[in-house]
N, C-alpha and C positions, 0 to 999 in steps of 0.2 A: 504494500500500500504506500502511495506517495505520502510525504510528510510535510507539515508546516505550510509554507507559502505555496507549495505545489498543489495543495488541496483547497486553498482559499480563493474563492471566485468573487472578486470585488467588482461590481458593476453599478450602474445608476439605480437599479432596483433594490440594491442592498448587498450584503455580504453573505455568502453561502459556502458551506464545506461540501465539496464534491469528490466522489471516487469513481473510477472506472469499474466496470463489472465484466466478469467476476473479479473480486478483489484479490490481488496478488500480494504476497508478503513483501516483495521487493519491487513494487511498481515504480517505474521511472517516468511514466507518461501521465499527462494531465487528462482530466475528464472533459475538457473543453478546448477550443482553439480560438485564435484571434477573430475568426469570422463570427463566432457566438458573441464575443464582446462588442464587435462592431455593430451587429444587428440590434443588440439591446440598447446600445448607445444611441443609435438612430431612432429607435422607437421612443426613447425618452425625449429626444430632441423634438419629436413631433408634438409633444405636449398633450398627448391623449390621456384622458382620465381613466381609461380602461375600456372595456367592451368585451366582445367575444372574439377570441383568437384561436386559429388553428395552426399548430406547429407541426411541421412535417420533417421527418428524418433527423430528429433530435438525438444525437448519438447516445449520451448517457444522462440526458435530462437537464442540461445546463439551462436551456431556454425555458423549458417548462417550469423548473424549480424557481427561476428568477421571476417569472411572470406570476405564477401562482402564489409566490411568497412576497410579492412586491407590496410595500407599505404606501407607496406614493400613488398607486392606481389600483383599481379593482378590475381584475381580468377574470373572465370565465374561459378556462383553458381546455382545449381539446388537443391531444397529441397523437400523431399518426405515424406509425412505423411498421415496416414488414418484419422487423427483427425482434425476436423474443428477448435477446440480450439487451437491446435498447429499452424495451418495456421494463425489464427487470431492473436495469440500472437506474432508470427514471424513478421507478417506484421506491427503490432503496434510497435514492438521494432525496426524494420528497420526505420520506420517513425520517431520514437522518437530520434533516433541517426542520423537523416538526411542522411541515407544511401538509395540510390535510390532503390525503389522496382521494377523499370523497368528493373534493371539488374539482378534480381533474378527470376528464373522460379519455380513456386510452383506446385507440382504434388501430386495427391493422389496415393494410392498404386496400383491402377488399371491402371494408366497411364504409358506410356512407356517413359523413359528418353531419351534425346539426348546423343550422345557419351560423355564419361567422362574419365579423366585420373586417378582420385582419387575417391575411394569410402570410405566414413566415415559413420559408422552406430553406433547408440546407441542401446544397447540391450533392447528390449521392455519387458514389463511385461509378455507377452504371448510368449512361445516358438513356438507355432503354427504360430503366426504372423511373427516371424523371419524366420521360415521355408518357408512360402509362399513368403516372400520378397527375400530370397536367390534363390529360384526356378526362380522367375521372373527376377532377376538381372543377374544370371549366364550367359545367352546368350550375355550379353552386356560387359562382362569382357574380357580383353586381358592378355597376358602373362606379359605385363609390367604395368598393372593396379596396383596402390598402394591401398591395401585393409586393412583398420584398423577399428576395432570395439572398443567400450569402454562401460564400465559399472562399477557400484560399485561392490566390491568384492562379496557382498551377492546376486547380480543379475546374476553372471557368474558361471554356474555350469558345471560339467562334460558333461552333456547333451548338453549344449550350444556349447562347443568346438567340441564334436563329430558331431553335426549337421553341423558346419562349415567345418569340414574335409570331411564329406560325400557329401556336395553339392558344395564346392569350391575347397578344396585341403589341403595341409599341413598347420596346424594351430598351433600357439604357443602363449603363453601369456607373458606379461611383469611382472616385479616385481610390487608389489602393491605400490601405492603412495597415501597417504591420503585416504586409504580404496577404491581406484579406481584401475582399471586394464585395460590394453589394450589387444586386440586380434589381432594378425597379421596373415593374410592369404595369401597364394600364390595359384594362379590358377593352377589346374591340368587339362589340356585340355583333358586328356584321360579318365577322370571320366565319367561314364554314370549313372547319378542318376535315381532312379525309377521314374515312372510317377508322375506328379504333383498331390498331393492328395486333392487339394482344388479346388472348394468348395465341402464340404461334403453334404450329403443329408439324410434325414430321413422322414418317412411317419407320418403325423400328426394322432394321435390316433383317432380312430372311424371315419376316413375319408379315401378317396383315394388320398388326396393331399400330394404330395411330396415336402418338403421344402428344399430350397437351402440355404447353410450357408457358407459364405466366412470365411477365416481364422481368422479375427479379432473379430468374434462374440463369445460371451459367450455361452457355452453349445451347441457346434456345432454338437454333435453326437446324441443328444436326447433332448426332451423337458425338460427344467429345472423345478424343483419341485415347485418353487414359481409361475411361470407362469401357470403350470398345475392347481395349487390350485385356482388361479384367474379364469381360464377358467371354472372350475367347478361351479363357482358362478357368472358368467358373467351377468351383468345387462341386462334386457330387457326393453327398453324405446321406445315404438312405436312412440312417438312424436319427438324423436331425429332426427334433421336434419343434424347435423355435429358431427362426432365422430373422436377423435384424439387418435392415438397411440403414446404416448410420450416416447422417448427412445425406438424405435420400435424393435431394433434387427432385427430378420428375418421377422417381421410384423405379427406374429401369432395372437396377441391379436386383432389388427385391422381387420385382415381377418376374424377371428371368429365372431367379433361383426358385421362386414359387412354382414355375412351370416344370422344373426338374424334380421338385420335392412336393408331391401332391398332398401329402398328409401334414406337412409342417404348418404351424401358425406363422404369420408374418407380422413383423413390427417395423414401422417406418418412422424415423425421427429426423427433424430438421429444425433449425432455428429461424427459418424463413416461413412465414405464414403462407406466402405464395407457393413455396415448394410443397407444403403439405396439401394445399388446395389442388395443385396439379397432380400430385400423387393420388389423392382420393379419386379424382376423375379417371386417371389412368388405370388404377386398380379395379375400379368398377367396370371399365371397358375390357380389361383382361380376364376378370374372374366373375363378374356379376356379384351376387351376394353369396357365393358358394364357398368362400374362404374365411378362416378365422384370422381377421386382420385388425391391428391396432395402429393408430396414428398418434404421434406425440409432437406438438409444437413446443420445443423445449431447447435447452442448452445441451447438445450432445445426447447423453443418455439419462439426464435427470428425469426421474419419475418412472424409469424402467426397472422392474424388480431385479435386485441382485441375484446372481446365480440362476438366471432363467433362460439364457440363450445358449444354443449349441454352435451357432455360426453367426459371425458378424462380418458384414461386407462394408468396406469403406474406401471412398476416394476423397480424402480429406482436403478441405480448403487450406491455403497457406496465407490467409489474410483475415483480419477482423476489421470490418469497415474500411478505413483508408490505410490501416497499418498492416504491413507485410511482416510475417514472422511464423514461428512454429508453435506458438503458445496454444493455438486452437487444436492442432493435431495432437500435441502432447496431452492436453486435457481429454481429448477423445480416446486416446489409447489407455489412459488411466481409468476412465469410466468403463471402457470395454472389458478390462480385466475384472472389474467388480461384477459386471453383468453376466459374464460367461460362466457356465457350469464347469467344474473340473473336467478336463478333456476337451472342452470346447475351444474353438479357434477363431482368431481374428485374421481376416484376409484384407490386405491393404495394397492399393496401387498408388504409386507416386512417382514424381520425377526422380531420376537417379541421384541428382545432386542434393536432394533434401536430406539424405542420410537417415531415413526412417528406421533402417535396420539396426542402427546403434541404439536408438530409443527403445525399440521393441525388445532387444536382447537385454537391455538394462532393466526393463520393467517386468518382462515375462521370464527372463532367464533362458530364453531361446528365441530363435527367429530363422526361418528357412526361406531361401529364395526359390520361388515356384517357377518364375519365368522372368526374362528380361529382354529388352531390346535397347538400341542406342539411346532412347529417351526415357523409358519407364522401367520400373521394376515392380513385380508382384511379390509380396512377402506374406508369410504365414507365421503367426505366433500362437502357441497353444498354452492354455492355462493348465498348469500341473496341479495335481491333487495336493491339498495342504493339510 
């Protein structure tokens, strides 16, 4: 956990103590960035006494906590994010600052917000996700809606601004401040955007199954090459009673494993609400209501019963929001060890340079290379009896 000044968020709305989520013992990163500070400073400059505000893509709740806890203005806050970790971090920071969570509505990206006067959005990592969000939010905008986006300069591109102009209306940017920039938009009610392009669909190779992919998913147009490689070497374990697709995306690994293991129950987990929505649709298309299936919108395997799984399949991400690193995969592997039954195995595919084999051997005491090519490696780690 970060200490001292690294946790103190001092803005026009007040001072708040913020942590990233999940909390790490030796956290070196702050739970906010200069774009959060710039956005809140601008909102205070407008001199608004409050109102209804929708906050979109609030990483760990910096914007939500500051507005819900502001003493200078009365805000009714809705916060919308696809990320379970973002929701959990926001909730923890509200509670940590004794700001009532009952006064904040938390929505995922597929839920419809109540009417709002102000729209504040952080620019997400994926342009497709922003596109989907703007398509969904446009019908709820009015001519007098205050619309302000924010991001670090390196995150705001010409394509970002053109997207806002195409889906909302006239768009301009602020001067940079501490490497952050604001995006100001005005609604053009005469615009007629093209049809909403999401979810996208593609047919799974060598099958007649069409997979649905919401905007937040990685590799929405086709099967990504890492997953394809694991599918080529998918384990066949007739004794498997429970198979988990960890970080399921559109659910393709679990669905493919389910087709080989007809009696096994299937568990799908992801921290993206859109991933779980896509997986639900794809599982229904693949199996109808004929399988024992459980879905978890959660952090990794939180909420999955320890010692319940025989086989866990995983193509782990190597970033959390804008931060690249191995913390997410490390946490996934730790959780997998708890959830596996003795004798159960975790199968992982990843880029060779990520060094997953070292982590798995340290954690499980074993790790076997199942297959490799110049870019990817498939590893198996087995939980030994204790």
